[in-house]
N, C-alpha and C positions, 0 to 999 in steps of 0.2 A: 625191607623188614625181615628179620630172621625169625621164623616160627619157634626156634629153639632158645629164645631169650629166657634167661633166668629171672623170674619175677619175684620180688620179695613178698612175703605173706603178711602184708599190712596195707593200710590205705596209702596211696601214692600221691605226691604233689604233682602239679603240672610240669615242674622242672624235672622231677624224677622220670615221669612218663616220657618227656621229650628226650632225655638221655637214653632211655631204654630203646626208643624207636629211632634214635638218631635223627631227630627233626627239631625244629625250633619250638620254643615254649608257646609262641603265638600261634603256631600251627595246631598245637594240642588244644589251645583255647578255641580255635575255629572248629575242630572236631567235636568238642563239647557243645559249643553254641549251636551247631547245625544238627545235633542229636546223633552223631555218628559214634560218639564215645560217652556212655553214661557216666555220671559222676554223683558224688555226695557233696552237698553244700553244708559246711560248718561255719556258721556266721558268714564272713566274707570269703573264706577259703574254700577252694574246690579240691576234692580228693577223688581219686579213681580207685575202685576196688580191683584187686588183682585179677579176680574172675572176669570182670568186665574188660580189662586190658587183654587178657588171654583170648577171650571170645572175639574181640576186635581184630587181633592178629590173625586168628584162624579164619575169620570171615573174609578178611582182605588179603589173604595169601592164596595164590593159585599156582598151578604147575603147568608149564608149557612143554611141548615135546619138540626137540630140535634134532635135525639130522646130523649125526656125528661124521667125522672124516671117513670112517670106514663103512658108512652106510647105516650104522646102528642109531637107533633113536635114543637120545639122552634127555632125561627129565631135568628141567631147570626151573627153580622157583622164581616167580615173578609177582610183584605186588600189583594189586589193582590200582587204577588211578581214581582219585577221589573227585567227585563232581559236587560242586557247591552251587 
């Protein structure tokens, strides 16, 4: 996941969230079902607030330090693994 994703300023469908995160729609539904991604229910439709998606991305993004070829430390973003 890229923390620099451009998120539209409106409620997002599971399909849109999946496209932004580059994951499947069913994975987005799992994130919602397990409480990892808050959503708004409008009748049978689930929608995600942009602020909730941004918070999810920030919470699940980490930086690891890797030794470069010249001995320099290089920061590399890495996503946390989800545990269900």
